[in-house]
Structure formats: structure tokens, C-alpha cells
N, C-alpha and C positions, 0 to 999 in steps of 0.2 A: 504493500500500500504506500510505503514511503517513497518508493521509486516512482510509482504512478503519480503520486501527489507532486513530487519534484518535477516530473516531466510536464504535467499540466501547468504547473507554475511557470516553468520555462517557456512553454507555448504562449501563455498569457502575456508574459513580459515581452517576448519576441513580437507578438501581435501588436502590443502597445507601441513598441519601437517603430514598427512598420507604419502604423497609423500616424505617429508623430512626424515621420519623415515623408509624409505625403501619400502613402498608399490609400486606396479607396476603402471605405468601411466595409464594402461587400466582399472584398478579397482578403485572403489570408496569405502570410508569407510561406515560402516553401520550406517546410520543416521535415526533418527525418522522422519516420514512423518506426525506425528500427528499434528492436528491443535492446540494442547495445548502447543507446544514448543514455548516459548517466551524468550525474553532477560532477564526476571526476574528469570527464573528457574536456581537455583544454582547447582543442582545435576544431571542434564542431561549430556549426553556425550558432547554436544556442548559447555557447559559452564565450564567444568572442566579445571583447570589450567594445572598442570603437570600430564599428563596421560601416563601410561605405555602401549604402543601399543602392547606389546608382552605377557601380562599376561592373556589375554582372558577375562578379567572382564569388562572393559569399551568398548572394541571393540572385535569382533571375531578375532581369530587368522588367519582364512582364510576369507579375505574380500569377500562379495557377488559379484556375477557377475552383469553385466549391466542389465541382465534380471530379477534379483531378487529385489523385492521391499518389505521391511519390514515396518510395521506401528507401531513398538514399539521401545523403547529405549533399546539397548542391555543390559545395566546394570540393567534394571528393569524386562524385559521379553526377555529372550535369543532368538536369531534368529536361527531357525531350520526349514529348508525347505525340509528336507529329509522325505518323507512319510513312509520310512521303520521304522522310529523311532516313530511308533504309535501302540497303542494296545487298545482293548476294555475290560473294567473291567466288567466281568460277570461270574457268577458261571456256570459251565458246568452242563447241565440238566442230571439227572439220576445218578449223582456221589454224594455220601454222603459228606457233608462238613466236613473237618478236618483241624485243624491248624497244623503248623509244630511241630512235637514232641519236647518238651523241653528236651535239653540235659544237663546233669550235668557235671561240670568240674572235673578234677582229684582231688583226696582227698587233695593233697598238696596245691592246690589253695584255697580250702575251709579252710584248717588248717591255712595257712598264713594270710588269710583274717580275721579270728577270732582273731588270735594273734595280728594283727595290731590294731584292734579295742580295744583289751584289753590293749595294750601298751599305746595307745593314751589316753584312759580313765584314766588309772592309773597315767600317767604323768600329765594329766589335774588336777586330784584331788590333786596330790602332789604340783603342782604350786599354786593351790587355798589355800591349807593349809599353805604354806610358805608365800604367798602374803598377806593373811589376818593378819598375825602377824608382818611382816616386812614392808609392803607397804599398810597399812590399808586404806589410803586415796583413793587408786584406787578401793577399794571394798565397799565404803560407800553406793553406790546405790543398793547394794545387801543385805544390813544388816539393821536391825531396827536402826533408828537414831532419837534422840530427841523426842521420844514418838511416832514416825510414823513407821508403818510397811513398809517394802520394797515393792515397786511396782513390781519389778522383783525379784523373789526369786532366790537364788543361784542355786537350782536344775533345775528350768525351763530354765535358761539361759546357763546352762553348755554346752549343745551340740553346741549352737551357738558360745560361746566364745572359747571353747577348741577344737572343731572339724571343724566346718564350717569356722571359721575365718582363718584357715591355708590355705584354698584354695579359699578364698573369691574373689580373682581376676578372678575366672572362672564364677562368677555369677554377675548379675545386671550390665553388662558392658554397659555404656551409648553409644547410637548410634545417628545418625542424618540422615535425608533424607528419601527416600522411602525404606521400608523393602521389597524389591523385590528379584530378583535373586541374587543381591549383596546388601551389606549394608555397610555404612560408620561408622567405629568405631571411637569414640573419645578416642585417646590414653591416657593412664594414668599409673602412677607407685605409689608404696608405699614405704616409707622409714621407716615404723614402723610396719612391718609384717602384712599388710593389715588392720590395725586399721583405717587408713585414706587413701584415694586415692587422688593423686594430678594429675590434668590434665596437659598434656604436651603442649597442644595447637595445636597438629598435628592430622591428620585424616588418617585412613588406610581403603582402600576399600577391602572387603573380600567377598568370596563366602558365601552366606547365606543358611545354611542347618538347621536353627534353628527356623525360624518363621512359624506361622500358616498362610500359604498363598497358600493353595493347588491348586487353579485354577489361581493364579497369578493376581487376580483382585486388589491387593494392588499396584496400579500404580499411578504415578503422571501425566501421560499422557494417552490419549486414550478416547474412547467413554464414559466410565463410569465417568471419571474425568470431561469431558465436561458437562455431565448431572448434576453432583453434583454442578459444578460452576453455571450452569443455575438455579438450585434449590436454591442456597444460595441467588442469586440476587432476587428471587421471594419470599422466605420464611424467609430468615435470618438463624440464626444458632441455635436457641433454641425455645422451645414451652412455657415454663414458667408455666406449670400446669400438674396435673396428668390426666390420661385418663378419669376418671369419673367426672372431673370438666370441665375445659375449654381447655383440652389438646388433643382433638381428631381432627386432621386435615384430610382433604380429602386424604392426602398422607397415613395416617394410614389405612384408609379404602381400598385404592387401593393396598397397600402393603399386607394387610391381604387377600384380594381376590386373589392376584397373588400368594401368598404362598400356599393357599388352592388349587389353580389350578395346581401349580407346583408339589405339593405332591400327588394330586389326592384325597383330602379329601373334606368334605362338608364345613368346615369353619376353620379359624385359628385366633390366637391371638398373637400379637407381644409384646415383652417386651424390655425394654431398657438395660437389663443386662442379660447375659447368666446364671451366677451363680444364680441370683435372679429368673430366670424363674423356675428352679427346686425348690429352697428353698421356694418360695411363692406359687407355684401352687400345689405341693404335699399335703400341709396341707388342701387345698381346695378339694382334692379328697378323702382323707381318714382321719379318726379320731379315737377316742377311740372305741374299739370294732371291728376295722378292722385289717387286717393282711397285712403287706408288706413283700414280699419275694424278697430279693435283692441279686444280685451277689456279692461275697465277694470283688471284685475289682471295684465296682461302684465308681463314682466320689464323692468327698466330698460334692458337692452341693446336691446330692441325699440323702446322709446320714444326712445332716443338715436339709433338708426338712422333712425327715421321723421323726427325733427327734421332730421337731416343731409340727408335726401333732398329736402326742400322740398315734398313732397306735402302735400295737405290730410289731416287726420286727424279721425276721429270715433270715439268710444268707445261701447260698449254695456255694459249691466249684466252683471256677471260670470255667464257661462254661462246667460244668459237668452235662449233661442232666440226667444221671441216678440218681445223687444226688438230682437234682431238683425234679424228679418224686417221689423219696422216701420221700422227705420232704413234697411234696404236699399230699401224702397219709397220712402221719402222722398228719399234721395239720388239714386236713379235717375230719379225723376220731376222733381226740381228741377234736377239737373245742377250745373255749377260755379257758385260764388257770382258774383253780379253779371251775368255773361254768360249763365248758364243753358245753356251749351253742354254736350254730353255729356262725361262723364269719359273721358280717354284709356284708363284702365283702373281697375278696382276690385280691391284686394287685401285680403282678410280675413286677419288674423293672430290665431291663438290658440295657446295652449300645450297640449301633450298632457297633461301633468300639472303643475298649478300648485304651485310649491314651497312657498308659504306656507299654502296652503289644503288641499292634499291632494286637490283635486278634479280630475276629468278633463274635457277638452273633450267636449261631447256630439257626437261626430263623426258618428254616423249621421244626426242631424237636420241638421247642417251640410252634409253631402253632398247631402241632399235639397234644401236651399236653394241649393246651388251649381248643381245641375242646373236649378233653376227660374229663378235670377236671373243666371246666367252670370258669376260673379266668379271671380277666381283665389284659391287657398287656400294659405296659408303656415302650416305646423304646426311649432312649436318643440317638439322632443322631447328637450330637454336632460335632463329627469328621467324620461321614460317609456321611452326606448329602452334595451333591455337589462333593464329592470325590470318591464315589463308584457308580457302576451301569452304563450301557451303555448310559443312559440319565441323569446321575448325580443326580438321585432322592434318593440315599442313599441305605441302606442295603436291603430294600424291593425291590428296583429296581434291585439290584445285584442278589438276589435270585429269582426274578420273582414272588414275592408275592403281592397280592392285598393290597395296603396300607389301604384300608377301613376295612380290617380284623384285623388291629391293633387298639386298642381302643384309645390310646394316642400316638402321635408322637411328640417328643420334639427335638428341634435342635437350633443351634446358627448360627449367621451370621458372626462370627469372623474368622472362619477357611477357608471357601471356597468362601465367597462373599466379602471379603475385607472390612467388615463393623463392626458393633458392635450390641450387643443385642441378643435376642433369640425369639423363637416362640413355641407355643403349637398348634397342629392341631388334629382334630378329627371330631366327629359328631357335628352338629349345636347345638343340645340340651346341650351337654357337654360344648362346648365352651361358649355358652351364660351364663351358670351357672358360669364358671370360670371368666368371665369378672366382675362379681359381688363379688364372693367369694374370688378370688385371691387378696392378699394384694397389689400386684404391681399396680393394676388398681386404687386403692384408694390412696396409699401413695407414689408411685414412680413417678419420673419425666418421662414424655412421651419421647419416642424416638425422637431424634432431626431430623429436616428436611434433613440435608445433609446425615445423616446415612440412612434414609428412601429412599432417592433418589439413593444412592449407592446400596442398597438392590434391589430396583426395576430394576435399569439398569443392574446390574450383572445377576440377575435372568432372565431377558428378553434376555440377551445375550446367556444364556444356552438354553432357550426354543425356541428362534426364535420368530419372530413377524408376525402375520397374518394381512396383510393390508386390509382395507375395500374396497369394490368395489365402494362405493359411494365417493363423493368428501370429502376428509379428511379436518379436521379443522387445522391440524398442517402443517406448511410450509415444514418441513423436510419430512413428510409423502408424501406430494404432489410431492416433488422432487424424492423420491424413487419410488413412484407409476408410475412415467412417464417412468421408465426404462423398456425395453422389457424383461430384464432378471429377473425381480422381479415378483414372482407369486402373483396374486391378486385373492382372492376368497371372496365370500360374507360371512358375519359374521355368517350366519346360517349354513355354511359349514366349520366351523373352523377345522383346522388340529388338531387332538387330541394331547394335550401336549404343543401346542404353546400358546403364549400370544396374545390375540386379541388386536389390536391397541387401541380399545376403553377402554381397562383396564389400559392403561398407561396414564400418564399425557400428555395432548395435547401439552404442551410447551417443552417436553423432546426431545432433538436432538437425532436422530437415525442414526447410521452409517450403511452402507450396510451390513457389516459382522455381525452386531447385528440382523438385520432383517431376513436374511436368515439362521441364526443359525450356520453359519460356524465357527465363532469365538468360540462359546461354545463347539462345537464338537471337534475342534482342541485342546482346552485346556483339555477336558476330556481325549482324547486319548493320549496326550503327558504325562499327569500325570500318566495314567495307565502304559505306557511304562517305565517311570522313576522309578515308585515304584517297578515294577516287576524286572527290571534290577538290581537295587541296592540290593533288597532283595536276589535275587538268586546269584548275584555276590559276596556278602559278604560270603554267605554260601559256595560257591565254593572256596573261599580263605581259608576257615577253621575256620571262626568265629562262635561263638554261638550266634544266633539271635532268637528272639521270633516273633510270629505273622504269618499273612497270606501273601502269595506272593503279593496280590493286595493291601496291606495296604500302604498308604503313610507315615505311622509312622513306622520307622524301629529301634527297640531297639537292640543295640549291647552290649553284656554283657562284663563288665570289671572286676567285682567281687571285686577286691582289692581297698580299698578307696584311697590309694596313687596313683593309676593309673589314677584316674579320673582327677586329676589336671595335671598330666604329659601329658595325651592324649589331653586335652583341650588346653594346652599351645603349644604343638608341632603342633597341627593343625593350631592354630592361628599365629604361627611364620614361617610357610612355605613360600616358594617363592611365591606361590599363597595362600594367607591366607584363611583359612576356619573357619567359626564360627559354633560351635556345642553346644548342650545342654547336660551337664552331670547331672545325677540324682542319688541320693542315699537315704538312710534311713533318715527320716521316710516316704518319698514318695514311696519307694520300700522296700522289705524285706532287712534285714541287709546285707546278703551276695550276693545280686544281683544288685550291683551298675552297672550303664549302661550309655552309650551315646545314645541319642535319636535323630536320623536323621528325620527331617520333610521335605518331598519332595514337589516339586511344579511343575506345568506345565511350569513355567517360566524357569526351568532348562533345559539345553540342554544335549544331550548325552555326549558331551565333558565334561560338568560339572560333570556328574556321573563318567566318566573315571578318572577325577582328584581326586574325593573322594576315589575311589577304589585304586588308586595308593598310595594315602596318607595313607589309612588304612592298605594296604599291608606292607608298610615300617614301620609304627609305630607298627603294630601288631607283627611283628617279634621282634622289640626291646623290647616290653613290655610282650612278651610271652602270647599273647591273642588268638592265633589260637589253640583252644582246642577241636574243633568239630571233630566228626568222619565222615567218608565218603570220596568220591573221591574229590580230589583237582585239580584245574587248576591253571596254572601260570596267573598272572594278565593280561599280554598282550594277552593271549589266550582268557580270558574272554572278554576283550575289543573288540577283532577282531570277536568274535562269539556272540556278544551281541544280535543281532536280533534272532539268532537261540536259544539262551538261554531263551529269553523272550517268544518265541512262543512254547516252549516245553509244552505239556499238564501237565506233571509232571516232576519235576527235579529228575534225578537219584541220 
């Protein structure tokens, strides 16, 4: 009763604040109806002190009507009841896959970019030369001293000291609260040119277009948060052992079975870290005498794992299927170096969705090559699982390819599931071998119970839950089963793709929208709309972008290193602050510095409008609109958003 009373009191106070700030008496502010809202939550809308009711971040600009009930906090997961703003992420059958052709900027952009790097590097070396002679104490850590070699050499740290330091305020910005649709920045400043940062003690709420939160499950309130809270009360927060010792809980087994069912494979293995999933599993798959063929833009974790394996490695041009086939012909005909013996095995590794480019692997063509040349295929779905496909199963779902035809499916839980860690899925014989051969099973800490619970709950939300016809053991299942609107089928007639209730922890609380799968479907379709809208909207404004229309990762090319800092700062200091990620060399080629937008189903159509307006204004100031093709004014793009998204191909 005290919780209900405090909640009603908070609602009353929030309603009074809304009326005081000009809201109409007939409307009510958008409040969370989640059972997780308590008086202890500091970052929910109900508990914020000074709230700007007009910025659209904490409250929607247009309050919901009395008929609209939203079960999320607007600052974490935006309220959007318009079914027009939905789309299904799926490749059109019979149409060859193609990414957006990469456009080159005018020559003066490339020339000034190179000149900028040359100037900064020359000035940096000049400052080092003078500083070592006149302010030697500041460079002692870079030089041999008292018989000891320098831990950090002058050359290795040059880029960090002389290039990155100039724009360091754009990186590693401390935040607090839930990294959802919005995020709270801890304000800071520097009085010594970014060498040190001083916190001001204030916070700024900003629109978050930078976090990996594709399906918006990184929430402090809602069914998943309730399940995690129940799991902590039952299991605590740590396992305290590796999987092959005393670190395998029933939650691990349930999570692995659910992942395998979700992906459509025989078995799966979960790991406590995404990077370690690749770097510890690849050496268990290949060794000396084997060949790995890797896309040139594969993630660092893949490259690290291949190095550890001792296998030979060859790379092919990014997503170039003709180059891949030519390479396959060469390596198969030539065999191993020197001896020319046949390779023990050939493993081709690609990413489902490349995180810096926004491009997808051309999986249909790769599968044809696999049948022809008989190699094994490893697909890294870190960014595609949960974010692509009509059912959120990743790139195989997007292209309509049987997941069992891919030998190894790898993915992470950090991007779409609001958790941490990764998985490997495939045939049972392969997974059983990897449990023993993979170093993570022997040496790494097991995935913690709260993370496992988040994985299970979020995955069940996407899949939907099939309730048993018999009397359930869970009180929450009994409550849901009693409803006339909830389908009940016997577990021998499970709906393909759904999660049987028996596969979930019996103590896990289940919300109605989790059981019927409506929550997961809504998240998938909102993300697909947002991704397609921003991708196409930016190109219609005249920006050069990379990637596929349906990619939730949208790279916008800035080219010039100086424009990275200006773009980031201008976005962060707008009337509605926007947090973005800027990326440059060595993560990208020297002349293709970019801003990378990471979209989420938590964003509303109005949020994308805000980003487009900001990019339009800043793009004109920084001379970023260098793409060819037809352009639309930003207001026309916003008014014709649904039409733009639903075009089969953008002219």
C-alpha cells in the first residue's frame, strides 16, 4: 500500500507540475505505469528535480490523451503510439543484395584533409623537439631514465598526445543513469587543453544516439528489470568460478537452450565477454595448417583470435564477392605455403553487420560459394542479431537463410539485449568440443546471474512465450493463463520460434506483453523504421553515408579531422543536446573520419526529426553535404517520412 500511495502521490505532483507549466487540464503527463517505479529511482521522470517540459526529452512535447497508456518511462523508451511509424526489416526476395554505393568527396576535401593531418603532425613533432630541450621534466616518462627504458615510447604515444588530446573532450564523456533514449551527462571542463577534466557538479540530459541499445532493453524499469531484480534476490550477483569448475548454474543451461532455440541451431555456448568469445573460440576451431579467410574490415577480436590460433590468414576486399571467389580458387589450388599440401580446413569469417560501415555481409552469395568450394563459415552477428530480420534473428533471418546452413554463428548480448557477454551457436558436436577446447570455459569467470536473467527475459520478450496447458508451477504463469485473451497450447504443439514456458525459470515474473510477443514485435518494427528513416533522410539532405538502408548503424562521413570535434560539440550544445560518437584513424582509414549514429527502438520519430534538423544546420556550416543526387528540404523529409521509408528503392 505504501508503494501504491507513493506512486499516486508522485503522479499527482507530476500532474500538478505539468499543469503549472502550461499543459491543458484535460491531458495528463506521460508517466511510467511500470511496477518498478519506486521512490528510490533517481533518474525516472517522476523523481527529477528541475525538468524542462518543452525539450521533449523527459516528457513528450505532445502529452498523451486519456486513452493512451504507456508502460515505459519516456526518457528511457520514447512513447510512440502511431502505427504508421513501423517497418519490417527484411530483404526483398528475388532482388540481389547491394549496399549503397560509396561516394567520394570532391578533391579539395581530400586535399585539405591530408594537409590538416600533415600540419598537425609537423607541429606535434616541433613541440616535442622544443619541449624535450626546454621542459624536459614533462617528457621524462617518454625517455630512458636512471637505467630504465621508457614504458611508453615517444613514437607510440605521439598520436594520443598530439592529435587525440586536442579533441579529447569528445571522447570518454562520463555519464550516469540509464543509457536509454536519453542519457545524463556529467558536465565537465578543462583548463589545461584537455590534459585534465574537472567536473562541474551539474548534469545535462541529452538525446542518446551513441549507445548500443538497438531494441531499447537497457531500461531501469519494465518486465526485464523486474526479472533481473527477482534473479538477484535468488542468485546474488556473481558465480565465483569458471564454467568447467563450479560455475555452471541452471541459468547457464537455460540461457544456452533458449539461445539455440532463438537462433534455430542445435546447441549454443555463452561467454561472459563478447571480445573474448571470438578471441578464445577461434583458436579452438583452427590451428597450424588451417587457413582463415577474413574480410578486411572484420573486428579486432576476430583478428586477435586468428593470431592466437597460429593458422594462416588471408584477407579479401570488404564485401567483394568476386575477390573472395578469386582468393578461394587461389588458395585451394596452391595449398599450404612451401609444401603445397592441402589445407586441413578453410574457415571464412565475416560479420553480419559491420559496425563501422553499416554494411551487411552478402550472405546469399557467400552461401552459394560455400556450396561450391566446401569451406566452413563463421558469421559474427554481434551487431545484427536482434537488430535485423522480421523476427530479430539476425542476418540469416533478414535474408531468409536457414541458420543451420551456417557452421558457426557468433553474437553478443551487449547490443540488442541490454546485457553483456556473447555466444557461439552451431551443431551439438561442435559446441561440445568448444566447451572443452575454448579457453573461456577453463579460465574465464562465468556469466553473472543478473546478466543471464536479462538475456533470458529480453530474448523471451522477442520470441513470445508459449504457456503450458497443464497447471503451471509459476504464480505469474497461472495469472496469465487465466486470461481469455492469452493463447494456451500444449507443449507438444509449440509455436515455432516461441519460448516454451518450461524453458524459462519458474520464478521469473512474466508480463502480458512479454508472453504474447507484442513487446518484441513492436521494438523490432520501431527500430526498422528509425534506421531506414535516418539512413534515407541523411542521404536526401546531401550527406555521404555508408551502409545499408536497414542498418541501425549509420556512418556519416566528415573527412576532415577538425570537423569531428566541431560536429560533436555543436550537437552537444544545442537547445536539445544530442550525444554522438565521432570516429577517426586508426579505427577508420585516414581520410574517412565519421560520426556514427547508433539507433534504437527507444527513439521516436520526433527524435529522428530532431537529429535530421541538427545535421541539416551543422552540415551547411561545416560544408558536409557533398553527395550527388536529388535533395529534399529537411521539412519535406520530415513530412514525407512514412513515404520515404516505404519506398522499395530510394531514387
